[in-house]
C-alpha positions as CSV (number, residue, x, y, z in Angstrom):
1,M,163.4,-157.0,-66.7
2,K,166.2,-157.4,-64.2
3,T,165.8,-155.2,-61.1
4,L,167.1,-154.9,-57.5
5,N,164.6,-153.5,-55.0
6,I,165.9,-151.5,-52.1
7,T,162.7,-150.3,-50.4
8,P,161.6,-147.8,-51.6
9,E,164.2,-147.5,-54.3
10,I,164.5,-149.7,-57.5
11,Y,167.6,-150.2,-59.6
12,L,167.7,-151.6,-63.1
13,C,170.4,-153.9,-64.5
14,N,172.5,-151.7,-66.7
15,T,171.7,-154.0,-69.6
16,A,167.9,-153.4,-69.2
17,V,166.0,-150.5,-70.5
18,K,167.3,-147.1,-69.6
19,A,166.4,-146.1,-66.1
20,T,165.1,-142.7,-67.4
21,E,162.5,-144.6,-69.5
22,T,160.7,-145.6,-66.2
23,L,159.7,-142.0,-65.9
24,F,157.2,-142.6,-68.7
25,R,156.7,-146.4,-68.1
26,P,157.0,-147.1,-64.3
27,I,157.8,-150.6,-63.1
28,N,155.1,-151.7,-60.7
29,G,154.1,-148.0,-60.3
30,R,157.7,-146.9,-59.4
31,T,160.4,-145.1,-61.3
32,A,164.0,-146.3,-61.2
33,S,166.5,-144.5,-59.0
34,G,169.4,-145.7,-61.1
35,T,171.1,-148.8,-62.4
36,F,173.4,-151.6,-61.2
37,K,176.1,-153.7,-62.7
38,K,177.0,-157.1,-61.3
39,L,180.6,-158.1,-61.3
40,K,182.4,-161.1,-59.8
41,N,182.7,-159.8,-56.2
42,Q,180.6,-156.7,-56.2
43,I,177.5,-155.0,-57.4
44,R,178.0,-151.3,-58.4
45,F,175.2,-148.8,-58.1
46,F,174.9,-145.8,-60.4
47,D,172.6,-142.8,-60.3
48,L,170.4,-141.8,-63.2
49,S,173.2,-139.9,-64.8
50,G,175.4,-143.0,-64.8
51,K,177.7,-141.8,-62.0
52,L,178.9,-144.6,-59.6
53,F,178.0,-143.8,-56.0
54,A,177.9,-147.1,-54.0
55,A,178.9,-150.8,-54.2
56,L,177.8,-154.0,-52.5
57,V,181.1,-155.8,-52.1
58,K,182.0,-159.3,-51.0
59,N,185.5,-159.5,-49.6
60,R,187.9,-162.5,-49.3
61,H,186.3,-163.4,-46.0
62,D,182.9,-163.7,-47.6
63,E,181.7,-160.6,-45.7
64,I,179.1,-158.6,-47.7
65,M,178.8,-154.8,-47.1
66,L,177.5,-151.7,-48.8
67,V,180.1,-149.0,-49.2
68,T,180.4,-145.6,-50.9
69,A,182.3,-145.9,-54.2
70,A,183.5,-143.4,-56.8
71,D,185.2,-143.5,-60.1
72,T,188.2,-141.2,-59.8
73,G,189.2,-141.5,-63.4
74,K,192.3,-143.5,-62.4
75,G,190.3,-146.3,-60.8
76,I,187.5,-147.0,-58.4
77,F,187.7,-145.7,-54.9
78,Y,185.9,-147.7,-52.2
79,S,185.3,-146.3,-48.7
80,F,185.1,-148.5,-45.6
81,A,181.4,-147.8,-45.1
82,L,178.4,-146.2,-46.7
83,S,178.2,-142.4,-46.3
84,T,175.2,-140.8,-44.7
85,A,174.2,-139.2,-48.0
86,D,174.4,-142.6,-49.8
87,E,172.4,-144.3,-47.0
88,K,169.6,-141.7,-47.7
89,R,170.0,-142.1,-51.4
90,L,169.5,-145.9,-51.1
91,G,166.6,-145.4,-48.6
92,L,168.5,-147.1,-45.7
93,S,168.8,-144.3,-43.2
94,E,166.0,-145.6,-41.0
95,L,167.2,-149.2,-40.9
96,S,169.0,-150.7,-37.9
97,Y,172.4,-152.3,-38.4
98,S,170.9,-155.8,-38.3
99,Q,168.3,-154.8,-40.9
100,T,170.9,-153.4,-43.1
101,K,173.0,-156.6,-42.9
102,E,169.9,-158.7,-43.7
103,L,169.2,-156.4,-46.7
104,E,172.8,-156.7,-47.9
105,E,172.6,-160.6,-47.8
106,K,169.2,-160.5,-49.7
107,L,170.5,-158.1,-52.4
108,W,173.6,-160.3,-52.9
109,G,171.3,-163.4,-53.3
110,D,168.9,-161.6,-55.6
111,A,171.7,-160.3,-57.8
112,S,173.3,-163.7,-57.9
113,A,170.1,-165.2,-59.2
114,L,169.9,-162.8,-62.1
């Protein structure tokens, strides 16, 4: 099963089992917090209802960063940073800047290997 682990959160690849199924069959004792979808230059994160809320993007300068994202119905909106609410949702609110940057690099590498 393809997963991305963001301590303490776990996200399933959107082609894997439904995230809600982990409520009854946990993965390593944990239930999924949502799903992710890997695209060419980004990884989109969705909550359990399937709503886009964040993306890990790689820009043309090869910088990798987590940002808040939303589907507006006319396209995807990306902010310049991750909102405080989304930091908490991803379990990152207690991490320092350097720890967050290390995690972003690790997530990109983990997703690229899937």
